[in-house]
DRENDO-1510 file (C-alpha; in Angstrom, 1 decimal, always signed):
<recs>
REC; n; res; u; v; w
REC; 1; MET; +6.9; +47.2; -14.2 .
REC; 2; SER; +10.2; +48.7; -13.0 .
REC; 3; SER; +13.5; +47.0; -12.9 .
REC; 4; GLU; +13.6; +47.0; -9.2 .
REC; 5; SER; +10.4; +45.1; -8.9 .
REC; 6; VAL; +11.5; +42.6; -11.7 .
REC; 7; LYS; +14.8; +42.0; -9.8 .
REC; 8; SER; +12.9; +41.4; -6.4 .
REC; 9; GLY; +10.7; +39.0; -8.0 .
REC; 10; ARG; +13.4; +36.8; -9.6 .
REC; 11; PRO; +14.8; +35.3; -6.3 .
REC; 12; SER; +11.4; +34.2; -5.1 .
REC; 13; GLU; +10.5; +32.8; -8.4 .
REC; 14; ARG; +13.8; +30.8; -8.3 .
REC; 15; ARG; +13.0; +29.7; -4.9 .
REC; 16; ARG; +9.6; +28.4; -5.9 .
REC; 17; SER; +11.0; +26.6; -9.0 .
REC; 18; SER; +13.8; +25.1; -7.0 .
REC; 19; ARG; +11.4; +23.9; -4.4 .
REC; 20; PHE; +9.9; +21.5; -6.8 .
REC; 21; ALA; +12.8; +20.8; -9.0 .
REC; 22; TRP; +13.3; +17.3; -7.4 .
REC; 23; LEU; +10.0; +16.3; -9.2 .
REC; 24; PHE; +11.8; +16.6; -12.5 .
REC; 25; ASP; +14.8; +14.4; -11.5 .
REC; 26; PRO; +15.6; +12.2; -14.4 .
REC; 27; LYS; +15.8; +9.0; -12.2 .
REC; 28; LEU; +12.5; +9.7; -10.6 .
REC; 29; LEU; +10.8; +10.3; -14.1 .
REC; 30; THR; +12.4; +7.2; -15.5 .
REC; 31; THR; +11.3; +5.2; -12.5 .
REC; 32; ALA; +7.6; +6.6; -12.8 .
REC; 33; ALA; +7.6; +6.0; -16.5 .
REC; 34; GLY; +8.9; +2.4; -16.3 .
REC; 35; SER; +6.4; +1.6; -13.6 .
REC; 36; LEU; +3.5; +3.0; -15.7 .
REC; 37; VAL; +4.4; +0.8; -18.6 .
REC; 38; VAL; +4.4; -2.3; -16.3 .
REC; 39; VAL; +1.0; -1.1; -14.9 .
REC; 40; VAL; -0.6; -0.4; -18.2 .
REC; 41; LEU; +0.6; -3.9; -19.7 .
REC; 42; GLY; -0.3; -5.7; -16.5 .
REC; 43; GLY; -3.8; -4.1; -16.5 .
REC; 44; LEU; -4.3; -5.0; -20.3 .
REC; 45; VAL; -3.4; -8.6; -19.6 .
REC; 46; GLN; -6.0; -8.6; -16.5 .
REC; 47; VAL; -8.9; -7.2; -18.4 .
REC; 48; SER; -8.1; -9.5; -21.5 .
REC; 49; PHE; -8.5; -12.9; -19.5 .
REC; 50; GLY; -11.4; -14.4; -17.9 .
REC; 51; ALA; -14.4; -16.8; -18.4 .
REC; 52; TYR; -15.7; -14.5; -21.2 .
REC; 53; SER; -13.1; -14.7; -24.0 .
REC; 54; MET; -12.0; -11.4; -25.8 .
REC; 55; THR; -9.0; -10.3; -27.7 .
REC; 56; PHE; -6.5; -7.6; -26.5 .
REC; 57; ALA; -8.2; -5.3; -29.1 .
REC; 58; GLN; -11.5; -5.9; -27.8 .
REC; 59; ALA; -10.4; -5.4; -24.0 .
REC; 60; TRP; -8.6; -2.3; -25.1 .
REC; 61; GLY; -11.5; -1.0; -27.0 .
REC; 62; ALA; -13.7; -1.7; -23.9 .
REC; 63; VAL; -11.5; +0.3; -21.6 .
REC; 64; PHE; -11.6; +3.4; -23.8 .
REC; 65; ASP; -15.3; +2.9; -24.7 .
REC; 66; PRO; -16.5; +6.6; -25.0 .
REC; 67; GLN; -20.0; +5.6; -24.0 .
REC; 68; VAL; -18.5; +4.6; -20.5 .
REC; 69; LEU; -15.7; +7.1; -20.2 .
REC; 70; PHE; -18.0; +10.1; -20.8 .
REC; 71; ASN; -21.0; +8.9; -19.3 .
REC; 72; ALA; -22.0; +10.6; -15.9 .
REC; 73; GLN; -24.4; +7.9; -15.0 .
REC; 74; ALA; -21.5; +5.2; -15.3 .
REC; 75; TRP; -19.2; +7.0; -13.1 .
REC; 76; ASN; -22.0; +7.6; -10.5 .
REC; 77; ALA; -22.6; +3.9; -10.6 .
REC; 78; PHE; -18.9; +3.1; -10.2 .
REC; 79; LEU; -17.8; +5.7; -7.5 .
REC; 80; LEU; -21.2; +6.2; -5.8 .
REC; 81; GLY; -22.9; +2.9; -6.2 .
REC; 82; GLY; -25.8; +4.0; -8.6 .
REC; 83; GLU; -27.6; +2.2; -11.2 .
REC; 84; LEU; -25.4; +1.0; -14.2 .
REC; 85; PRO; -26.4; +2.4; -17.7 .
REC; 86; GLU; -26.6; +0.5; -21.0 .
REC; 87; MET; -23.5; -0.7; -22.3 .
REC; 88; SER; -22.0; -3.4; -24.5 .
REC; 89; THR; -21.3; -6.8; -23.1 .
REC; 90; GLU; -17.5; -6.2; -23.4 .
REC; 91; SER; -17.6; -2.9; -21.7 .
REC; 92; LEU; -19.8; -4.2; -18.8 .
REC; 93; ILE; -17.4; -7.1; -18.2 .
REC; 94; VAL; -14.3; -5.0; -18.3 .
REC; 95; TRP; -15.4; -1.9; -16.4 .
REC; 96; ASN; -17.7; -3.7; -14.0 .
REC; 97; ILE; -15.6; -7.0; -13.3 .
REC; 98; ARG; -12.2; -6.8; -14.4 .
REC; 99; LEU; -11.1; -3.2; -14.1 .
REC; 100; PRO; -11.8; -2.8; -10.5 .
REC; 101; ARG; -9.5; -5.4; -9.7 .
REC; 102; VAL; -6.7; -3.6; -11.5 .
REC; 103; LEU; -7.6; -0.3; -9.6 .
REC; 104; VAL; -7.7; -2.1; -6.2 .
REC; 105; GLY; -4.2; -3.6; -7.0 .
REC; 106; ILE; -3.0; -0.1; -7.8 .
REC; 107; ILE; -4.3; +1.5; -4.7 .
REC; 108; VAL; -3.2; -1.5; -2.4 .
REC; 109; GLY; +0.2; -1.1; -4.0 .
REC; 110; MET; +0.5; +2.4; -3.3 .
REC; 111; ASN; -0.7; +2.1; +0.3 .
REC; 112; LEU; +1.5; -0.7; +1.3 .
REC; 113; ALA; +4.7; +0.7; -0.3 .
REC; 114; VAL; +4.2; +4.3; +1.3 .
REC; 115; SER; +3.4; +2.5; +4.6 .
REC; 116; GLY; +6.7; +0.5; +4.2 .
REC; 117; ALA; +8.7; +3.5; +3.5 .
REC; 118; ILE; +7.4; +5.5; +6.4 .
REC; 119; PHE; +8.0; +2.6; +8.8 .
REC; 120; GLN; +11.5; +2.3; +7.5 .
REC; 121; ALA; +12.2; +6.0; +8.1 .
REC; 122; VAL; +10.6; +5.8; +11.6 .
REC; 123; THR; +12.6; +2.9; +12.7 .
REC; 124; ARG; +15.7; +3.7; +10.6 .
REC; 125; ASN; +15.8; +0.0; +9.6 .
REC; 126; GLU; +15.5; -1.4; +6.0 .
REC; 127; LEU; +14.0; -4.4; +7.6 .
REC; 128; ALA; +10.7; -2.8; +8.9 .
REC; 129; SER; +7.4; -2.9; +7.3 .
REC; 130; PRO; +3.8; -3.4; +8.2 .
REC; 131; PHE; +4.1; -7.1; +7.9 .
REC; 132; ILE; +7.4; -7.2; +10.1 .
REC; 133; LEU; +6.0; -4.7; +12.7 .
REC; 134; GLY; +2.9; -6.7; +13.5 .
REC; 135; VAL; +0.5; -4.0; +12.1 .
REC; 136; SER; -0.7; -6.3; +9.4 .
REC; 137; SER; -1.3; -9.1; +11.8 .
REC; 138; GLY; -3.2; -6.8; +14.1 .
REC; 139; ALA; -5.4; -5.4; +11.3 .
REC; 140; GLY; -6.0; -9.0; +10.0 .
REC; 141; LEU; -7.0; -10.3; +13.4 .
REC; 142; MET; -9.6; -7.7; +13.8 .
REC; 143; ILE; -11.0; -8.3; +10.1 .
REC; 144; LEU; -11.1; -12.0; +10.9 .
REC; 145; LEU; -13.0; -11.3; +14.1 .
REC; 146; THR; -15.4; -9.1; +12.3 .
REC; 147; LEU; -16.0; -11.7; +9.6 .
REC; 148; VAL; -16.4; -14.7; +12.0 .
REC; 149; VAL; -18.4; -13.1; +14.8 .
REC; 150; PHE; -19.6; -9.8; +13.6 .
REC; 151; GLY; -20.5; -10.2; +10.0 .
REC; 152; GLY; -22.9; -7.2; +9.9 .
REC; 153; LEU; -20.0; -4.8; +10.4 .
REC; 154; SER; -18.3; -5.4; +7.2 .
REC; 155; ALA; -19.1; -1.9; +5.8 .
REC; 156; PHE; -16.7; -0.6; +8.4 .
REC; 157; LEU; -13.7; -2.8; +7.6 .
REC; 158; PRO; -11.1; +0.1; +7.0 .
REC; 159; LEU; -11.8; +1.5; +10.4 .
REC; 160; ILE; -11.8; -1.8; +12.0 .
REC; 161; ALA; -8.7; -2.7; +10.3 .
REC; 162; ALA; -7.1; +0.6; +11.4 .
REC; 163; ALA; -8.1; +0.0; +15.0 .
REC; 164; GLY; -6.5; -3.3; +14.9 .
REC; 165; GLY; -3.3; -2.3; +13.4 .
REC; 166; ALA; -3.1; +0.8; +15.6 .
REC; 167; THR; -3.6; -1.5; +18.7 .
REC; 168; ALA; -0.9; -3.9; +17.5 .
REC; 169; PHE; +1.6; -0.9; +16.8 .
REC; 170; LEU; +0.7; +0.5; +20.3 .
REC; 171; ILE; +1.6; -2.9; +22.0 .
REC; 172; VAL; +4.9; -2.9; +19.8 .
REC; 173; TYR; +5.6; +0.5; +20.9 .
REC; 174; ALA; +5.0; -0.3; +24.7 .
REC; 175; ILE; +7.3; -3.4; +24.4 .
REC; 176; ALA; +9.9; -1.5; +22.6 .
REC; 177; TRP; +9.9; +1.4; +25.1 .
REC; 178; LYS; +12.9; +1.7; +27.3 .
REC; 179; ASN; +13.6; +5.3; +28.0 .
REC; 180; GLY; +12.5; +5.9; +24.4 .
REC; 181; THR; +12.6; +3.5; +21.6 .
REC; 182; SER; +15.3; +2.1; +19.2 .
REC; 183; PRO; +14.9; +0.8; +15.6 .
REC; 184; VAL; +16.0; -2.8; +16.6 .
REC; 185; ARG; +13.8; -2.9; +19.7 .
REC; 186; LEU; +10.8; -1.9; +17.5 .
REC; 187; VAL; +11.5; -4.6; +15.0 .
REC; 188; LEU; +12.1; -7.3; +17.5 .
REC; 189; ALA; +8.7; -6.3; +19.4 .
REC; 190; GLY; +6.9; -6.3; +16.1 .
REC; 191; VAL; +8.0; -9.9; +15.2 .
REC; 192; ILE; +6.9; -11.0; +18.8 .
REC; 193; VAL; +3.4; -9.3; +18.4 .
REC; 194; GLY; +3.0; -10.4; +14.9 .
REC; 195; THR; +3.6; -14.2; +15.9 .
REC; 196; VAL; +1.0; -13.8; +18.7 .
REC; 197; PHE; -1.6; -12.2; +16.5 .
REC; 198; ASN; -1.0; -14.8; +13.8 .
REC; 199; SER; -1.7; -17.6; +16.4 .
REC; 200; LEU; -4.9; -15.9; +17.4 .
REC; 201; GLN; -6.0; -15.6; +13.6 .
REC; 202; THR; -5.5; -19.4; +13.3 .
REC; 203; ALA; -7.6; -20.0; +16.6 .
REC; 204; LEU; -10.5; -18.0; +15.1 .
REC; 205; PHE; -10.9; -20.7; +12.3 .
REC; 206; PHE; -12.1; -23.2; +15.0 .
REC; 207; PHE; -15.0; -20.8; +15.8 .
REC; 208; ALA; -16.3; -20.6; +12.5 .
REC; 209; ASP; -19.2; -22.8; +11.7 .
REC; 210; ASP; -19.8; -21.8; +8.0 .
REC; 211; ILE; -17.2; -23.2; +5.5 .
REC; 212; GLY; -17.8; -20.2; +3.3 .
REC; 213; ILE; -16.6; -18.0; +6.1 .
REC; 214; VAL; -13.5; -20.1; +6.7 .
REC; 215; GLN; -12.6; -20.0; +3.0 .
REC; 216; SER; -13.1; -16.1; +3.2 .
REC; 217; ALA; -11.0; -16.0; +6.2 .
REC; 218; ILE; -8.1; -17.9; +4.7 .
REC; 219; ALA; -8.3; -15.6; +1.6 .
REC; 220; TRP; -7.7; -12.6; +3.9 .
REC; 221; THR; -4.9; -14.2; +5.6 .
REC; 222; THR; -3.1; -14.9; +2.4 .
REC; 223; GLY; -4.0; -11.7; +0.6 .
REC; 224; SER; -6.0; -11.9; -2.6 .
REC; 225; LEU; -7.7; -9.6; -5.2 .
REC; 226; THR; -10.2; -12.3; -6.4 .
REC; 227; GLY; -13.7; -11.1; -6.5 .
REC; 228; THR; -12.9; -7.3; -6.0 .
REC; 229; ASP; -15.3; -4.9; -7.5 .
REC; 230; TRP; -16.2; -1.2; -7.3 .
REC; 231; ALA; -17.4; -1.6; -3.8 .
REC; 232; GLN; -13.8; -2.4; -2.7 .
REC; 233; VAL; -12.5; +0.7; -4.7 .
REC; 234; ARG; -15.2; +2.9; -2.9 .
REC; 235; LEU; -14.2; +1.4; +0.5 .
REC; 236; VAL; -10.4; +1.9; +0.1 .
REC; 237; LEU; -10.1; +5.2; -1.8 .
REC; 238; PRO; -11.2; +7.8; +0.7 .
REC; 239; TRP; -8.7; +6.5; +3.4 .
REC; 240; SER; -6.0; +6.1; +0.8 .
REC; 241; VAL; -6.3; +9.6; -0.5 .
REC; 242; VAL; -5.9; +10.9; +3.3 .
REC; 243; ALA; -3.1; +8.6; +4.0 .
REC; 244; ILE; -1.0; +9.2; +0.8 .
REC; 245; LEU; -1.5; +13.1; +1.2 .
REC; 246; LEU; -0.3; +13.1; +4.7 .
REC; 247; ALA; +2.6; +10.8; +3.6 .
REC; 248; VAL; +3.7; +13.3; +1.0 .
REC; 249; VAL; +3.4; +16.3; +3.7 .
REC; 250; GLY; +5.4; +14.3; +6.1 .
REC; 251; ALA; +8.3; +13.3; +3.8 .
REC; 252; ARG; +10.4; +16.3; +5.2 .
REC; 253; GLN; +10.0; +14.7; +8.7 .
REC; 254; CYS; +11.0; +11.4; +7.4 .
REC; 255; ASN; +14.3; +12.8; +6.1 .
REC; 256; VAL; +15.0; +14.5; +9.5 .
REC; 257; MET; +14.3; +11.2; +11.3 .
REC; 258; LEU; +17.0; +9.5; +9.0 .
REC; 259; LEU; +19.5; +11.9; +10.3 .
REC; 260; GLY; +19.5; +10.4; +13.8 .
REC; 261; GLU; +17.9; +11.2; +17.0 .
REC; 262; ARG; +20.6; +13.7; +18.2 .
REC; 263; THR; +20.4; +15.6; +15.0 .
REC; 264; ALA; +16.8; +15.6; +14.8 .
REC; 265; LYS; +16.5; +17.0; +18.5 .
REC; 266; SER; +19.1; +19.6; +17.7 .
REC; 267; LEU; +16.8; +20.8; +14.9 .
REC; 268; GLY; +13.9; +21.2; +17.4 .
REC; 269; MET; +12.0; +18.0; +16.4 .
REC; 270; SER; +10.1; +16.1; +19.2 .
REC; 271; ILE; +11.3; +12.7; +18.2 .
REC; 272; GLU; +8.6; +10.5; +19.9 .
REC; 273; LYS; +5.6; +12.8; +18.6 .
REC; 274; VAL; +6.9; +12.9; +15.1 .
REC; 275; ARG; +7.6; +9.1; +15.2 .
REC; 276; PHE; +4.1; +8.4; +16.6 .
REC; 277; ALA; +2.3; +10.6; +14.1 .
REC; 278; LEU; +4.1; +9.1; +11.1 .
REC; 279; SER; +3.4; +5.7; +12.4 .
REC; 280; GLY; -0.3; +6.5; +12.6 .
REC; 281; VAL; -0.2; +7.6; +8.8 .
REC; 282; ALA; +1.6; +4.3; +7.9 .
REC; 283; VAL; -1.0; +2.2; +10.0 .
REC; 284; LEU; -3.8; +4.0; +8.3 .
REC; 285; ALA; -2.4; +3.3; +4.7 .
REC; 286; ALA; -1.7; -0.4; +5.6 .
REC; 287; ALA; -5.1; -1.0; +7.2 .
REC; 288; ALA; -6.9; +0.5; +4.2 .
REC; 289; SER; -5.1; -1.9; +2.0 .
REC; 290; ILE; -5.7; -4.9; +4.3 .
REC; 291; ALA; -9.4; -4.1; +4.5 .
REC; 292; VAL; -9.9; -4.8; +0.9 .
REC; 293; ALA; -7.1; -7.3; -0.1 .
REC; 294; GLY; -6.2; -9.1; +3.1 .
REC; 295; ILE; -2.6; -9.5; +4.4 .
REC; 296; VAL; -0.3; -9.1; +1.2 .
REC; 297; GLY; +3.2; -9.5; +2.6 .
REC; 298; PHE; +6.5; -8.1; +1.8 .
REC; 299; VAL; +5.3; -5.2; -0.6 .
REC; 300; GLY; +6.0; -2.7; +2.0 .
REC; 301; LEU; +9.4; -4.2; +2.5 .
REC; 302; ILE; +10.6; -4.6; -1.1 .
REC; 303; VAL; +9.3; -1.4; -2.8 .
REC; 304; PRO; +10.8; +1.3; -0.7 .
REC; 305; HIS; +14.2; -0.4; -0.8 .
REC; 306; VAL; +14.0; -0.8; -4.6 .
REC; 307; VAL; +12.9; +2.9; -4.9 .
REC; 308; ARG; +15.8; +4.1; -2.7 .
REC; 309; ASN; +18.2; +2.2; -5.0 .
REC; 310; LEU; +16.7; +4.1; -8.1 .
REC; 311; VAL; +16.1; +7.5; -7.0 .
REC; 312; GLY; +18.2; +8.0; -3.8 .
REC; 313; SER; +17.5; +8.4; -0.2 .
REC; 314; ASP; +15.4; +11.9; -0.3 .
REC; 315; TYR; +12.3; +10.8; +1.1 .
REC; 316; LYS; +10.2; +13.4; -1.1 .
REC; 317; LYS; +11.4; +11.3; -4.1 .
REC; 318; VAL; +11.1; +8.0; -2.3 .
REC; 319; ILE; +7.3; +8.6; -1.4 .
REC; 320; VAL; +6.5; +9.6; -4.9 .
REC; 321; GLY; +8.5; +6.8; -6.3 .
REC; 322; CYS; +6.6; +4.2; -4.1 .
REC; 323; LEU; +3.4; +5.7; -5.5 .
REC; 324; PHE; +4.5; +4.2; -9.0 .
REC; 325; VAL; +6.6; +1.1; -8.1 .
REC; 326; GLY; +4.1; -0.3; -5.6 .
REC; 327; PRO; +1.3; -0.5; -8.1 .
REC; 328; ALA; +3.8; -2.0; -10.7 .
REC; 329; LEU; +4.7; -4.7; -8.2 .
REC; 330; MET; +1.1; -5.5; -7.1 .
REC; 331; VAL; -0.4; -5.5; -10.7 .
REC; 332; GLY; +2.5; -7.6; -11.9 .
REC; 333; ALA; +2.2; -10.0; -9.1 .
REC; 334; ASP; -1.6; -10.3; -9.6 .
REC; 335; VAL; -1.1; -11.2; -13.2 .
REC; 336; GLY; +1.3; -14.0; -12.1 .
REC; 337; ALA; -1.1; -15.1; -9.5 .
REC; 338; ARG; -3.8; -15.2; -12.0 .
REC; 339; LEU; -2.1; -16.9; -15.0 .
REC; 340; ALA; +0.4; -19.1; -13.2 .
REC; 341; LEU; -1.9; -22.0; -12.7 .
REC; 342; ASN; -4.7; -21.1; -15.0 .
REC; 343; PRO; -7.6; -21.6; -14.7 .
REC; 344; VAL; -6.9; -21.7; -10.9 .
REC; 345; GLN; -6.3; -18.4; -9.3 .
REC; 346; ILE; -3.8; -18.3; -6.5 .
REC; 347; PRO; -3.9; -15.4; -3.9 .
REC; 348; VAL; -1.4; -12.6; -4.8 .
REC; 349; GLY; +0.0; -12.8; -1.3 .
REC; 350; ILE; +1.6; -16.1; -2.1 .
REC; 351; VAL; +3.3; -14.6; -5.1 .
REC; 352; THR; +4.6; -11.5; -3.1 .
REC; 353; GLY; +5.9; -13.9; -0.4 .
REC; 354; LEU; +7.6; -16.0; -2.7 .
REC; 355; VAL; +9.4; -12.9; -4.0 .
REC; 356; GLY; +9.6; -11.1; -0.8 .
REC; 357; GLY; +11.0; -13.8; +1.3 .
REC; 358; PRO; +14.4; -14.3; -0.4 .
REC; 359; TYR; +14.6; -10.5; -0.7 .
REC; 360; PHE; +14.1; -10.3; +3.0 .
REC; 361; LEU; +16.9; -12.8; +3.5 .
REC; 362; TYR; +19.3; -10.6; +1.2 .
REC; 363; LEU; +18.6; -7.4; +3.1 .
REC; 364; MET; +19.1; -9.2; +6.5 .
REC; 365; ARG; +22.5; -10.5; +5.4 .
REC; 366; LYS; +23.4; -7.3; +3.7 .
REC; 367; LYS; +22.8; -5.3; +6.7 .
REC; 368; GLN; +26.0; -5.7; +8.6 .
REC; 369; ASN; +25.2; -3.7; +11.7 .
REC; 370; MET; +21.8; -4.3; +13.3 .
REC; 371; GLY; +22.4; -1.8; +16.1 .
REC; 372; GLU; +22.2; -2.2; +19.9 .
REC; 373; ILE; +19.1; -3.6; +21.5 .
</recs>
């Protein structure tokens, strides 16, 4: 190879390496590593406790049972709903009952954190989240309507939840529109729409004749991972992969949005189109989570703010950080929900609400300039 070709290749190689240099940021790597430790420890606690008693060593051995890990039939059963192969009692309990709860918690934490991060970029407001903007209430209302009136459509819950969340956000957008939208008007409109939809959710309880449906509906409104299995994993996983990939791709647009509307327009961005598209990704991520875990509040509010404090405001780092910190919060909260009043299990949404409520107040008081309505 000639010296000229070597020299010409070096700048492009440097550009390619610098393009992904942010992935090796020490703060981001530390945040990811710490979050993984929390998820692993929380997952170990989750798979070790239950009606069938086993030690940590037995639970850990069951998780890494080679007869399950390297068994194609087992993975076909887990991911595609096939028939389970022969396995030990410990492995059956861990893999078929306890581990799916941890996996659903991880996926839900990712989705809600990423959704909240996008909404905060779109509205340029740290107080924004799927819960605050009414998206969770809209998705929850459609799910409750399905459970109470159209029980046979439960297989389509992610799509139904997405439709409800999208409808709620469209209403919020319409209310906030005034020759364009503003961050504060979007948040205020979200609070209004969320309040109305929450009232409609409560009203649906009076039309349910079966006490079992009422209990299931209450679980949805509070947010719970109790009883989740591989069916929920199969339900939420495809939609989550799509939403997370789109969120990673849209990180650059989020960075531009944060510069302000005038700067973004000067760079050639169509503000309302990009805001609408990014909001659609956030709605999909939140709706997929609500479809399997119900309305888990404040995760989308807390996690993006924590991640920004840890890794900075670059949304490429923020989105990736949310993929680690979100699961850590959800799995940790679910451990607390499961063990706080053992043997009674409280909904994980209650734990996140107890943590998120005071944190929301802290953010509200810290934010000095709320902007003009």
